[in-house]
C-alpha positions in Angstrom: -30.2 48.1 -26.2 -28.4 50.5 -23.7 -26.5 49.8 -20.6 -28.9 50.9 -18.4 -31.7 49.3 -19.9 -29.7 46.1 -19.8 -28.8 46.8 -16.3 -32.8 47.5 -15.6 -33.7 44.4 -16.8 -31.1 42.3 -15.2 -32.4 44.1 -11.5 -35.8 42.9 -12.7 -34.6 39.4 -13.1 -32.9 39.3 -10.0 -36.0 40.6 -8.1 -38.4 37.8 -9.7 -36.0 35.2 -9.3 -35.0 36.1 -5.7 -38.0 34.9 -4.0 -36.6 33.0 -1.1 -34.1 33.1 1.3 -31.9 30.9 3.2 -31.0 29.7 6.8 -27.7 30.9 8.1 -24.4 29.2 9.3 -24.2 29.5 13.2 -21.5 32.2 13.5 -18.8 32.0 16.4 -18.7 28.4 17.5 -15.3 27.5 19.0 -13.8 23.8 19.0 -15.2 20.9 17.4 -17.7 19.5 20.2 -21.0 18.6 18.7 -22.9 19.6 21.6 -21.4 23.1 21.8 -21.7 23.8 18.2 -25.6 22.8 18.1 -26.5 24.8 21.0 -24.3 27.5 19.7 -26.3 30.8 19.0 -26.5 31.5 15.6 -26.1 35.0 13.6 -28.1 35.3 10.3 -28.7 37.8 8.0 -32.5 38.8 8.2 -34.3 38.4 4.8 -37.0 40.9 3.4 -40.0 39.5 2.5 -39.8 38.5 -1.0 -42.7 41.3 -2.3 -40.0 43.9 -1.3 -36.5 42.2 -3.2 -37.3 44.5 -6.1 -37.7 47.5 -4.2 -34.7 47.1 -1.9 -32.6 46.3 -5.0 -33.9 49.6 -6.7 -33.6 51.5 -3.3 -29.6 50.2 -2.8 -28.9 51.2 -6.3 -30.3 54.5 -5.9 -28.7 55.3 -2.8 -25.3 53.9 -4.0 -25.0 53.2 -7.5 -21.9 51.0 -7.5 -24.5 48.4 -5.4 -25.7 47.6 -9.1 -24.2 44.6 -10.7 -22.0 45.3 -13.4 -23.3 44.9 -17.1 -20.1 43.2 -18.1 -20.4 40.9 -15.1 -24.0 40.0 -15.8 -23.2 39.5 -19.5 -19.8 37.4 -18.8 -22.3 35.4 -16.5 -25.2 34.9 -19.3 -26.5 31.4 -19.4 -24.6 30.2 -16.8 -26.2 32.4 -13.8 -27.1 29.7 -11.1 -31.0 29.6 -10.8 -30.4 29.5 -6.9 -31.7 32.5 -5.6 -28.9 32.9 -3.0 -26.8 33.9 -6.2 -28.9 36.2 -7.7 -29.8 38.6 -4.6 -26.1 38.6 -3.9 -25.4 40.6 -7.4 -27.2 43.6 -5.6 -25.0 45.0 -3.0 -26.4 46.5 0.2 -23.7 49.4 1.0 -24.6 53.0 2.1 -22.0 54.8 -0.5 -19.1 57.0 0.2 -21.1 59.7 1.6 -20.9 60.3 5.3 -23.8 59.6 7.2 -24.8 59.4 11.0 -27.3 56.3 11.4 -29.4 56.8 14.6 -29.8 53.7 17.2 -32.6 53.3 19.3 -33.6 50.1 21.6 -36.9 48.0 21.5 -36.9 47.6 25.0 -35.4 50.1 28.0 -32.1 48.9 28.7 -29.7 51.0 31.0 -28.2 54.1 29.8 -25.1 52.0 30.6 -25.6 49.2 28.3 -27.0 51.2 25.4 -23.6 53.5 25.7 -21.7 50.2 25.7 -23.5 48.8 22.6 -23.2 51.8 20.6 -19.4 52.3 21.3 -18.8 49.1 20.1 -20.9 49.7 17.0 -18.7 52.8 16.3 -15.3 50.8 16.5 -15.7 51.1 12.4 -15.7 54.6 12.3 -12.1 54.1 13.2 -11.7 54.2 9.2 -15.4 54.3 7.8 -17.0 57.7 7.4 -20.4 56.0 9.0 -21.0 56.7 12.5 -24.0 55.4 14.7 -25.7 57.9 17.3 -28.4 56.6 19.8 -31.8 58.5 20.0 -34.8 58.8 22.2 -36.8 58.6 19.2 -37.1 56.0 16.7 -33.7 54.7 15.1 -32.9 54.0 11.6 -31.0 50.9 13.5 -33.4 49.2 16.4 -32.0 46.8 18.4 -33.9 44.3 20.5 -32.4 41.9 23.0 -35.4 39.5 23.2 -35.6 37.6 19.9 -33.6 34.5 19.4 -30.1 34.4 18.5 -27.8 37.4 17.1 -28.8 38.7 13.7 -29.4 42.0 11.6 -30.7 42.8 8.3 -28.1 43.8 5.7 -27.1 47.3 5.0 -29.7 50.0 3.0 -32.7 46.7 3.6 -32.9 48.4 7.3 -34.9 51.4 5.7 -37.5 49.2 4.4 -38.1 47.4 8.0 -41.8 49.0 9.6 -40.4 51.2 12.4 -41.9 49.1 15.1 -39.7 46.3 14.4 -36.3 45.8 15.2 -33.3 45.8 12.6 -31.0 43.8 14.6 -31.1 41.2 17.7 -28.7 41.0 20.3 -30.0 37.7 22.4 -29.8 38.6 26.1 -27.1 40.9 26.0 -26.5 42.6 29.4 -23.7 44.4 31.4 -22.6 41.2 32.6 -21.9 39.9 29.2 -18.2 39.8 28.5 -16.1 42.5 26.8 -15.0 39.9 24.2 -18.6 39.0 23.2 -19.4 42.6 22.7 -16.2 42.9 20.4 -17.2 39.5 18.4 -20.9 39.7 18.3 -22.0 43.6 18.4 -19.2 44.6 15.9 -20.1 41.5 13.6 -23.8 42.5 13.3 -22.8 46.2 12.8 -20.8 45.1 10.2 -23.9 43.4 8.7 -25.7 46.6 9.0 -22.8 48.2 7.2 -23.6 46.0 4.1 -20.9 43.6 5.2 -21.8 39.7 4.2 -20.6 36.7 5.7 -17.2 35.8 4.8 -17.3 32.1 4.5 -18.8 31.6 1.1 -15.5 32.6 -0.3 -13.8 29.9 -2.8 -10.8 29.7 -1.1 -12.5 29.0 2.5 -15.2 26.6 0.6 -12.4 24.6 -1.3 -11.0 23.8 2.4 -14.0 22.1 3.3 -14.6 18.0 2.8 -18.4 17.4 1.4 -19.1 14.4 3.1 -17.6 15.4 6.3 -19.7 18.6 6.3 -22.9 16.7 5.3 -22.6 14.5 8.0 -21.7 17.2 10.3 -24.3 19.6 9.8 -27.0 16.9 9.6 -26.1 15.7 13.2 -25.4 19.1 14.6 -27.6 21.1 13.1 -30.4 18.7 11.2 -29.7 20.2 7.9 -30.4 18.1 4.5 -27.6 17.9 1.9 -29.4 20.9 -0.3 -29.1 23.5 3.1 -25.3 22.3 3.5 -24.8 22.6 -0.2 -26.4 26.6 -0.2 -24.9 27.4 3.1 -21.5 26.0 3.2 -19.9 24.4 0.1 -21.4 26.7 -2.8 -18.9 29.6 -3.3 -19.6 32.9 -4.5 -19.2 33.8 -8.1 -15.6 35.2 -8.5 -16.9 37.8 -11.5 -19.2 39.5 -9.0 -16.5 39.8 -5.9 -14.4 43.5 -5.8 -13.0 43.0 -2.7 -10.2 41.8 -0.1 -8.6 38.5 -0.4 -10.7 35.6 1.4 -9.7 36.5 5.2 -10.7 33.3 7.7 -9.6 36.0 10.6 -12.1 38.6 9.4 -14.9 39.9 11.9 -17.3 38.4 9.5 -15.8 35.3 9.2 -17.7 32.0 10.8 -15.3 29.8 13.0 -15.7 26.4 11.1 -14.3 23.2 12.9 -11.8 21.2 11.8 -14.2 18.4 11.5 -15.3 19.4 8.5 -12.0 20.7 6.6 -10.1 18.5 4.0 -6.7 18.8 6.5 -8.5 18.6 9.8 -7.4 22.5 10.5 -10.4 24.6 11.7 -11.5 27.7 9.9 -10.4 30.0 12.7 -12.7 33.0 12.2 -12.6 36.6 13.5 -12.9 37.5 17.4 -12.9 41.2 16.7 -12.2 43.5 13.2 -8.9 43.2 11.9 -6.8 45.4 10.1 -8.3 43.9 6.7 -11.4 44.7 7.3 -10.7 48.2 8.8 -8.9 48.8 5.3 -11.5 47.6 3.3 -14.2 49.7 5.3 -12.2 52.5 4.5 -12.1 52.3 1.0 -16.1 51.6 0.3 -16.7 54.3 3.3 -13.8 56.7 2.8 -13.4 59.2 5.3 -13.8 63.2 4.1 -10.3 64.4 2.5 -9.1 60.6 2.2 -7.7 59.7 -1.2 -9.1 56.5 -1.2 -12.3 56.4 -3.5 -14.7 53.8 -2.9 -14.4 50.7 -5.3 -17.1 49.2 -7.2 -17.7 46.0 -5.3 -20.4 43.3 -5.2 -19.9 41.1 -1.8 -22.7 38.8 -1.4 -25.2 38.9 1.3 -26.4 35.7 3.0 -30.2 35.4 3.6 -32.2 33.6 6.0 -34.3 30.7 4.6 -38.0 32.3 5.6 -39.3 35.6 5.3 -39.7 37.8 8.6 -43.0 39.1 7.4 -45.4 41.5 7.9 -48.7 43.0 6.2 -48.2 45.0 2.9 -50.0 47.7 4.4 -46.9 48.3 7.0 -44.4 48.5 4.0 -42.1 52.0 4.3 -43.0 54.1 1.5 -40.4 55.7 -0.8 -41.2 58.9 0.2 -40.2 57.8 3.9 -36.8 56.4 2.8 -36.2 59.5 0.9 -36.6 61.5 4.2 -34.6 59.1 6.4 -31.6 59.4 4.0 -31.4 63.2 4.0 -31.5 62.9 7.9 -28.5 60.9 7.9 -26.1 63.0 5.9 -23.5 64.9 7.6 -21.3 67.5 6.1 -17.8 67.7 6.1 -17.4 69.5 9.2 -19.3 66.5 11.1 -22.7 68.4 11.4 -26.1 67.5 9.8 -27.2 68.3 6.7 -30.4 70.2 6.7 -33.5 68.6 5.1 
């Protein structure tokens, strides 16, 4: 059997088993106060309806071939591949690839021009090292932001192309011009990281190993109402090393949760990130190298975290493959920064 056929069979198996997603841990909590933790607005990565998991995987690999799980990694894992869909969906990444792109941004409501400009400016903080930029459009954007949904969330990377145009791909609950600048840096840049395909950092083994299981069970049951199975899936189950190529675990990454010392073995908190740090910038530059950069995009498979409930819509609303192709053509930019003609 050829490597390509093995890979396709692996992707098909992933799609078959990835029929559920998992509720996300709150992001950005500070301190050890149970009351503060329980009312904290959470960040989550939205899951596509299960019927679209296979198409999403195929689309991600078509857009960026290195999104595919390496055949060697699949064969190494073999019969020990966990049957938890969280692990299986992680094997297909959702990165946009090394081709420079402009992703358009629109807003579901009608915020002020100043608010739109401020948000897009923070989204483009990643372009300091990455070849992906964001530009506001008066039409329907590839990234569609709402302020009325619950919490902070985003779909992951290339998955946004499969979201119907009348639905948001990112939510920034109640953000306004009165929101503190530090929250723009912490939340908008974090959610934009998800749009770029970056998952949450707290599932790295080095960080999971710092957590006391019994304390975590008691804490999240008390503050979030989670049972042991949910805590296992969300906090205590590390990613498979064989599927990850990236930076070392980094508790100060903008993509890392802040977790309280109340659940760690040494009583010290996992501090979490409040802004894009140097490691984040370096990694973004590696997988999204700017034109002329000597840094080549690396094969990687950082793992996305999915919501427990599908944010579903009718099958008739599904975005068609031909439409996705047209969207991708429109995002390309030439080396001089202008758009590529379709």
